[in-house]
TORKOL-4160 file (C-alpha; in steps of 0.2 Angstrom, whole numbers, padded with zeros to 4 digits, m for minus):
303
<pt num="1" X="0000" Y="0000" Z="0000"/>
<pt num="2" X="0007" Y="0017" Z="m0004"/>
<pt num="3" X="0001" Y="0030" Z="0008"/>
<pt num="4" X="m0003" Y="0048" Z="0003"/>
<pt num="5" X="0002" Y="0063" Z="0014"/>
<pt num="6" X="m0017" Y="0065" Z="0018"/>
<pt num="7" X="m0016" Y="0048" Z="0027"/>
<pt num="8" X="m0006" Y="0055" Z="0041"/>
<pt num="9" X="m0013" Y="0073" Z="0040"/>
<pt num="10" X="0004" Y="0082" Z="0038"/>
<pt num="11" X="0014" Y="0092" Z="0026"/>
<pt num="12" X="0031" Y="0085" Z="0023"/>
<pt num="13" X="0046" Y="0097" Z="0023"/>
<pt num="14" X="0057" Y="0089" Z="0009"/>
<pt num="15" X="0058" Y="0073" Z="0000"/>
<pt num="16" X="0077" Y="0071" Z="0002"/>
<pt num="17" X="0088" Y="0082" Z="0014"/>
<pt num="18" X="0104" Y="0088" Z="0007"/>
<pt num="19" X="0117" Y="0074" Z="0008"/>
<pt num="20" X="0105" Y="0060" Z="0010"/>
<pt num="21" X="0101" Y="0048" Z="m0004"/>
<pt num="22" X="0083" Y="0047" Z="m0010"/>
<pt num="23" X="0084" Y="0028" Z="m0013"/>
<pt num="24" X="0096" Y="0021" Z="0000"/>
<pt num="25" X="0089" Y="0004" Z="0001"/>
<pt num="26" X="0094" Y="m0008" Z="m0013"/>
<pt num="27" X="0077" Y="m0018" Z="m0012"/>
<pt num="28" X="0064" Y="m0005" Z="m0011"/>
<pt num="29" X="0054" Y="m0012" Z="m0025"/>
<pt num="30" X="0055" Y="m0030" Z="m0018"/>
<pt num="31" X="0042" Y="m0037" Z="m0007"/>
<pt num="32" X="0040" Y="m0030" Z="0011"/>
<pt num="33" X="0048" Y="m0040" Z="0025"/>
<pt num="34" X="0036" Y="m0049" Z="0036"/>
<pt num="35" X="0032" Y="m0043" Z="0053"/>
<pt num="36" X="0045" Y="m0050" Z="0065"/>
<pt num="37" X="0060" Y="m0049" Z="0054"/>
<pt num="38" X="0074" Y="m0040" Z="0062"/>
<pt num="39" X="0085" Y="m0034" Z="0048"/>
<pt num="40" X="0086" Y="m0015" Z="0048"/>
<pt num="41" X="0080" Y="m0007" Z="0032"/>
<pt num="42" X="0088" Y="0009" Z="0026"/>
<pt num="43" X="0106" Y="0017" Z="0023"/>
<pt num="44" X="0112" Y="0024" Z="0040"/>
<pt num="45" X="0128" Y="0032" Z="0032"/>
<pt num="46" X="0129" Y="0050" Z="0029"/>
<pt num="47" X="0143" Y="0059" Z="0020"/>
<pt num="48" X="0144" Y="0073" Z="0033"/>
<pt num="49" X="0140" Y="0066" Z="0050"/>
<pt num="50" X="0141" Y="0076" Z="0066"/>
<pt num="51" X="0139" Y="0060" Z="0076"/>
<pt num="52" X="0141" Y="0041" Z="0072"/>
<pt num="53" X="0135" Y="0026" Z="0081"/>
<pt num="54" X="0141" Y="0008" Z="0076"/>
<pt num="55" X="0134" Y="m0008" Z="0083"/>
<pt num="56" X="0128" Y="0000" Z="0099"/>
<pt num="57" X="0121" Y="m0012" Z="0113"/>
<pt num="58" X="0115" Y="m0006" Z="0130"/>
<pt num="59" X="0111" Y="m0017" Z="0145"/>
<pt num="60" X="0104" Y="m0012" Z="0161"/>
<pt num="61" X="0110" Y="m0026" Z="0172"/>
<pt num="62" X="0103" Y="m0042" Z="0164"/>
<pt num="63" X="0090" Y="m0033" Z="0153"/>
<pt num="64" X="0096" Y="m0030" Z="0135"/>
<pt num="65" X="0088" Y="m0013" Z="0131"/>
<pt num="66" X="0094" Y="m0010" Z="0113"/>
<pt num="67" X="0104" Y="m0020" Z="0101"/>
<pt num="68" X="0115" Y="m0017" Z="0086"/>
<pt num="69" X="0110" Y="0001" Z="0083"/>
<pt num="70" X="0120" Y="0009" Z="0069"/>
<pt num="71" X="0116" Y="0027" Z="0064"/>
<pt num="72" X="0125" Y="0042" Z="0056"/>
<pt num="73" X="0118" Y="0059" Z="0063"/>
<pt num="74" X="0120" Y="0072" Z="0049"/>
<pt num="75" X="0126" Y="0089" Z="0053"/>
<pt num="76" X="0112" Y="0102" Z="0053"/>
<pt num="77" X="0098" Y="0090" Z="0051"/>
<pt num="78" X="0083" Y="0086" Z="0062"/>
<pt num="79" X="0082" Y="0067" Z="0066"/>
<pt num="80" X="0066" Y="0060" Z="0073"/>
<pt num="81" X="0066" Y="0044" Z="0083"/>
<pt num="82" X="0049" Y="0036" Z="0083"/>
<pt num="83" X="0043" Y="0019" Z="0090"/>
<pt num="84" X="0032" Y="0012" Z="0103"/>
<pt num="85" X="0036" Y="0015" Z="0122"/>
<pt num="86" X="0050" Y="0004" Z="0129"/>
<pt num="87" X="0059" Y="0001" Z="0112"/>
<pt num="88" X="0074" Y="0010" Z="0117"/>
<pt num="89" X="0073" Y="0027" Z="0109"/>
<pt num="90" X="0077" Y="0037" Z="0125"/>
<pt num="91" X="0090" Y="0024" Z="0130"/>
<pt num="92" X="0099" Y="0027" Z="0113"/>
<pt num="93" X="0097" Y="0046" Z="0115"/>
<pt num="94" X="0106" Y="0045" Z="0133"/>
<pt num="95" X="0120" Y="0036" Z="0125"/>
<pt num="96" X="0125" Y="0051" Z="0114"/>
<pt num="97" X="0130" Y="0062" Z="0129"/>
<pt num="98" X="0134" Y="0048" Z="0141"/>
<pt num="99" X="0119" Y="0051" Z="0153"/>
<pt num="100" X="0117" Y="0032" Z="0155"/>
<pt num="101" X="0134" Y="0033" Z="0165"/>
<pt num="102" X="0123" Y="0040" Z="0179"/>
<pt num="103" X="0112" Y="0024" Z="0179"/>
<pt num="104" X="0118" Y="0009" Z="0190"/>
<pt num="105" X="0121" Y="m0007" Z="0180"/>
<pt num="106" X="0121" Y="0002" Z="0163"/>
<pt num="107" X="0133" Y="m0005" Z="0151"/>
<pt num="108" X="0136" Y="0002" Z="0133"/>
<pt num="109" X="0146" Y="m0007" Z="0120"/>
<pt num="110" X="0149" Y="m0002" Z="0102"/>
<pt num="111" X="0156" Y="0014" Z="0096"/>
<pt num="112" X="0149" Y="0032" Z="0097"/>
<pt num="113" X="0159" Y="0047" Z="0090"/>
<pt num="114" X="0157" Y="0065" Z="0089"/>
<pt num="115" X="0166" Y="0074" Z="0075"/>
<pt num="116" X="0177" Y="0058" Z="0074"/>
<pt num="117" X="0181" Y="0057" Z="0092"/>
<pt num="118" X="0176" Y="0042" Z="0103"/>
<pt num="119" X="0165" Y="0049" Z="0116"/>
<pt num="120" X="0168" Y="0033" Z="0127"/>
<pt num="121" X="0187" Y="0035" Z="0127"/>
<pt num="122" X="0194" Y="0035" Z="0144"/>
<pt num="123" X="0201" Y="0052" Z="0142"/>
<pt num="124" X="0184" Y="0060" Z="0137"/>
<pt num="125" X="0179" Y="0074" Z="0148"/>
<pt num="126" X="0161" Y="0070" Z="0151"/>
<pt num="127" X="0156" Y="0087" Z="0158"/>
<pt num="128" X="0163" Y="0095" Z="0142"/>
<pt num="129" X="0154" Y="0082" Z="0131"/>
<pt num="130" X="0137" Y="0086" Z="0139"/>
<pt num="131" X="0140" Y="0104" Z="0135"/>
<pt num="132" X="0144" Y="0099" Z="0117"/>
<pt num="133" X="0129" Y="0087" Z="0116"/>
<pt num="134" X="0115" Y="0096" Z="0126"/>
<pt num="135" X="0099" Y="0088" Z="0132"/>
<pt num="136" X="0081" Y="0095" Z="0133"/>
<pt num="137" X="0070" Y="0083" Z="0144"/>
<pt num="138" X="0052" Y="0078" Z="0142"/>
<pt num="139" X="0046" Y="0089" Z="0157"/>
<pt num="140" X="0052" Y="0107" Z="0157"/>
<pt num="141" X="0065" Y="0108" Z="0172"/>
<pt num="142" X="0071" Y="0126" Z="0174"/>
<pt num="143" X="0082" Y="0128" Z="0189"/>
<pt num="144" X="0075" Y="0136" Z="0205"/>
<pt num="145" X="0083" Y="0152" Z="0200"/>
<pt num="146" X="0079" Y="0168" Z="0191"/>
<pt num="147" X="0076" Y="0167" Z="0172"/>
<pt num="148" X="0093" Y="0176" Z="0170"/>
<pt num="149" X="0102" Y="0164" Z="0181"/>
<pt num="150" X="0095" Y="0149" Z="0172"/>
<pt num="151" X="0104" Y="0154" Z="0156"/>
<pt num="152" X="0119" Y="0161" Z="0164"/>
<pt num="153" X="0123" Y="0146" Z="0174"/>
<pt num="154" X="0131" Y="0135" Z="0161"/>
<pt num="155" X="0142" Y="0149" Z="0153"/>
<pt num="156" X="0148" Y="0154" Z="0170"/>
<pt num="157" X="0154" Y="0137" Z="0175"/>
<pt num="158" X="0162" Y="0133" Z="0158"/>
<pt num="159" X="0171" Y="0150" Z="0158"/>
<pt num="160" X="0163" Y="0157" Z="0143"/>
<pt num="161" X="0161" Y="0174" Z="0149"/>
<pt num="162" X="0174" Y="0185" Z="0157"/>
<pt num="163" X="0164" Y="0200" Z="0161"/>
<pt num="164" X="0146" Y="0203" Z="0167"/>
<pt num="165" X="0143" Y="0212" Z="0150"/>
<pt num="166" X="0148" Y="0196" Z="0141"/>
<pt num="167" X="0137" Y="0186" Z="0151"/>
<pt num="168" X="0122" Y="0198" Z="0148"/>
<pt num="169" X="0126" Y="0196" Z="0129"/>
<pt num="170" X="0126" Y="0177" Z="0130"/>
<pt num="171" X="0109" Y="0177" Z="0140"/>
<pt num="172" X="0101" Y="0189" Z="0128"/>
<pt num="173" X="0107" Y="0180" Z="0113"/>
<pt num="174" X="0102" Y="0163" Z="0119"/>
<pt num="175" X="0084" Y="0169" Z="0124"/>
<pt num="176" X="0083" Y="0177" Z="0107"/>
<pt num="177" X="0087" Y="0161" Z="0098"/>
<pt num="178" X="0074" Y="0152" Z="0109"/>
<pt num="179" X="0061" Y="0165" Z="0103"/>
<pt num="180" X="0058" Y="0170" Z="0121"/>
<pt num="181" X="0068" Y="0187" Z="0124"/>
<pt num="182" X="0053" Y="0198" Z="0120"/>
<pt num="183" X="0042" Y="0189" Z="0132"/>
<pt num="184" X="0054" Y="0189" Z="0147"/>
<pt num="185" X="0066" Y="0204" Z="0144"/>
<pt num="186" X="0058" Y="0214" Z="0157"/>
<pt num="187" X="0057" Y="0201" Z="0170"/>
<pt num="188" X="0073" Y="0192" Z="0170"/>
<pt num="189" X="0075" Y="0192" Z="0189"/>
<pt num="190" X="0058" Y="0182" Z="0191"/>
<pt num="191" X="0059" Y="0163" Z="0194"/>
<pt num="192" X="0060" Y="0152" Z="0179"/>
<pt num="193" X="0047" Y="0142" Z="0187"/>
<pt num="194" X="0035" Y="0156" Z="0186"/>
<pt num="195" X="0033" Y="0155" Z="0167"/>
<pt num="196" X="0020" Y="0144" Z="0157"/>
<pt num="197" X="0025" Y="0127" Z="0152"/>
<pt num="198" X="0029" Y="0131" Z="0134"/>
<pt num="199" X="0040" Y="0146" Z="0140"/>
<pt num="200" X="0049" Y="0135" Z="0153"/>
<pt num="201" X="0053" Y="0123" Z="0139"/>
<pt num="202" X="0060" Y="0137" Z="0129"/>
<pt num="203" X="0070" Y="0143" Z="0144"/>
<pt num="204" X="0078" Y="0125" Z="0145"/>
<pt num="205" X="0082" Y="0126" Z="0126"/>
<pt num="206" X="0090" Y="0143" Z="0129"/>
<pt num="207" X="0100" Y="0136" Z="0143"/>
<pt num="208" X="0106" Y="0122" Z="0132"/>
<pt num="209" X="0111" Y="0133" Z="0118"/>
<pt num="210" X="0120" Y="0146" Z="0130"/>
<pt num="211" X="0135" Y="0134" Z="0131"/>
<pt num="212" X="0137" Y="0133" Z="0112"/>
<pt num="213" X="0133" Y="0114" Z="0109"/>
<pt num="214" X="0135" Y="0105" Z="0092"/>
<pt num="215" X="0121" Y="0093" Z="0095"/>
<pt num="216" X="0104" Y="0096" Z="0104"/>
<pt num="217" X="0095" Y="0080" Z="0111"/>
<pt num="218" X="0076" Y="0082" Z="0114"/>
<pt num="219" X="0067" Y="0068" Z="0123"/>
<pt num="220" X="0049" Y="0071" Z="0120"/>
<pt num="221" X="0050" Y="0090" Z="0123"/>
<pt num="222" X="0032" Y="0093" Z="0118"/>
<pt num="223" X="0023" Y="0079" Z="0127"/>
<pt num="224" X="0018" Y="0090" Z="0142"/>
<pt num="225" X="0014" Y="0105" Z="0131"/>
<pt num="226" X="m0002" Y="0112" Z="0123"/>
<pt num="227" X="m0004" Y="0112" Z="0104"/>
<pt num="228" X="0001" Y="0131" Z="0102"/>
<pt num="229" X="0017" Y="0128" Z="0113"/>
<pt num="230" X="0021" Y="0112" Z="0103"/>
<pt num="231" X="0020" Y="0122" Z="0086"/>
<pt num="232" X="0032" Y="0135" Z="0094"/>
<pt num="233" X="0045" Y="0122" Z="0099"/>
<pt num="234" X="0044" Y="0114" Z="0081"/>
<pt num="235" X="0046" Y="0131" Z="0073"/>
<pt num="236" X="0061" Y="0134" Z="0085"/>
<pt num="237" X="0069" Y="0118" Z="0080"/>
<pt num="238" X="0068" Y="0123" Z="0061"/>
<pt num="239" X="0077" Y="0139" Z="0065"/>
<pt num="240" X="0090" Y="0131" Z="0077"/>
<pt num="241" X="0094" Y="0118" Z="0063"/>
<pt num="242" X="0104" Y="0131" Z="0054"/>
<pt num="243" X="0117" Y="0131" Z="0068"/>
<pt num="244" X="0114" Y="0114" Z="0077"/>
<pt num="245" X="0111" Y="0096" Z="0074"/>
<pt num="246" X="0095" Y="0090" Z="0083"/>
<pt num="247" X="0089" Y="0073" Z="0088"/>
<pt num="248" X="0071" Y="0072" Z="0094"/>
<pt num="249" X="0062" Y="0057" Z="0102"/>
<pt num="250" X="0043" Y="0059" Z="0099"/>
<pt num="251" X="0027" Y="0048" Z="0099"/>
<pt num="252" X="0019" Y="0061" Z="0089"/>
<pt num="253" X="0019" Y="0055" Z="0071"/>
<pt num="254" X="0013" Y="0072" Z="0064"/>
<pt num="255" X="0027" Y="0081" Z="0073"/>
<pt num="256" X="0040" Y="0069" Z="0066"/>
<pt num="257" X="0033" Y="0071" Z="0049"/>
<pt num="258" X="0033" Y="0090" Z="0050"/>
<pt num="259" X="0049" Y="0094" Z="0060"/>
<pt num="260" X="0062" Y="0081" Z="0054"/>
<pt num="261" X="0073" Y="0078" Z="0039"/>
<pt num="262" X="0077" Y="0060" Z="0043"/>
<pt num="263" X="0067" Y="0047" Z="0053"/>
<pt num="264" X="0072" Y="0032" Z="0063"/>
<pt num="265" X="0059" Y="0019" Z="0068"/>
<pt num="266" X="0063" Y="0007" Z="0082"/>
<pt num="267" X="0053" Y="m0007" Z="0089"/>
<pt num="268" X="0056" Y="m0022" Z="0101"/>
<pt num="269" X="0063" Y="m0039" Z="0095"/>
<pt num="270" X="0056" Y="m0055" Z="0102"/>
<pt num="271" X="0068" Y="m0054" Z="0117"/>
<pt num="272" X="0061" Y="m0036" Z="0121"/>
<pt num="273" X="0077" Y="m0028" Z="0116"/>
<pt num="274" X="0075" Y="m0012" Z="0105"/>
<pt num="275" X="0082" Y="m0011" Z="0087"/>
<pt num="276" X="0080" Y="0000" Z="0072"/>
<pt num="277" X="0067" Y="m0007" Z="0060"/>
<pt num="278" X="0069" Y="0006" Z="0047"/>
<pt num="279" X="0077" Y="0023" Z="0044"/>
<pt num="280" X="0077" Y="0035" Z="0030"/>
<pt num="281" X="0072" Y="0052" Z="0023"/>
<pt num="282" X="0056" Y="0057" Z="0033"/>
<pt num="283" X="0045" Y="0059" Z="0017"/>
<pt num="284" X="0050" Y="0042" Z="0011"/>
<pt num="285" X="0048" Y="0033" Z="0027"/>
<pt num="286" X="0030" Y="0040" Z="0030"/>
<pt num="287" X="0024" Y="0039" Z="0012"/>
<pt num="288" X="0033" Y="0024" Z="0005"/>
<pt num="289" X="0040" Y="0013" Z="0019"/>
<pt num="290" X="0050" Y="m0002" Z="0014"/>
<pt num="291" X="0045" Y="m0013" Z="0029"/>
<pt num="292" X="0027" Y="m0018" Z="0033"/>
<pt num="293" X="0030" Y="m0015" Z="0051"/>
<pt num="294" X="0035" Y="0003" Z="0048"/>
<pt num="295" X="0019" Y="0005" Z="0037"/>
<pt num="296" X="0008" Y="m0002" Z="0051"/>
<pt num="297" X="0016" Y="0010" Z="0064"/>
<pt num="298" X="0015" Y="0026" Z="0055"/>
<pt num="299" X="m0002" Y="0023" Z="0049"/>
<pt num="300" X="m0008" Y="0020" Z="0067"/>
<pt num="301" X="m0011" Y="0001" Z="0066"/>
<pt num="302" X="m0001" Y="m0002" Z="0082"/>
<pt num="303" X="0010" Y="0007" Z="0094"/>
């Protein structure tokens, strides 16, 4: 079955992002794999990757969380990760800035690199890595500080500003990039927690970009927001894409289709470990998926 855009009720951004191949899978015209087959469909390679992951497995104690995940994350692209709950999307996201290090019993194998450098190398400064690969969480989590201090905290501890004037400039520029400056410029000393949910999430985004990251990870950043705030965050992602690489985990198929260039669909194997079913340019994956399981998921038949 070939799905039309109207089947998912969205308008796609571009059929093929720059640098991606329109037809990366050799057998697209062949019969679709049956449900349950675990060979990943789609070309994960990118000619200009910002990050690379090869054969990544994650265990939490005896639980095998994700298996054999390989993916190139292209510079200045928005990559959406979709799939049912529990399939390992957030687990993989946390691998990219070593947030899994904070979980007892977590074990990551395989190779993950940022600009060609192994982020799991023993000499890697994890604090510096998390500045380069920032994260915005599902629930807005501004610090219990003023709006100004929420943004100034990272640049201050990383030594990015030598004077108060430089710090003021970073705060203003970050809030402008997050589309929030005009709304808060006259109340910077008020608590960040006094803002609406959508504004709090944009404060968190401004806080992330204040330390000049290369990659921004977003773990369901709109799940707690109303539709208007959700669209504001999506518009912001498109603007930030000019300077940053963005990876978003979402359960919202319309959001993935609207906001991303490349989509990765994950599911659970028979042993409950998450794996990549299919990956490819967003328009291709939503309108002409090569795997029956992908088609069933994006059309709402399961998940």
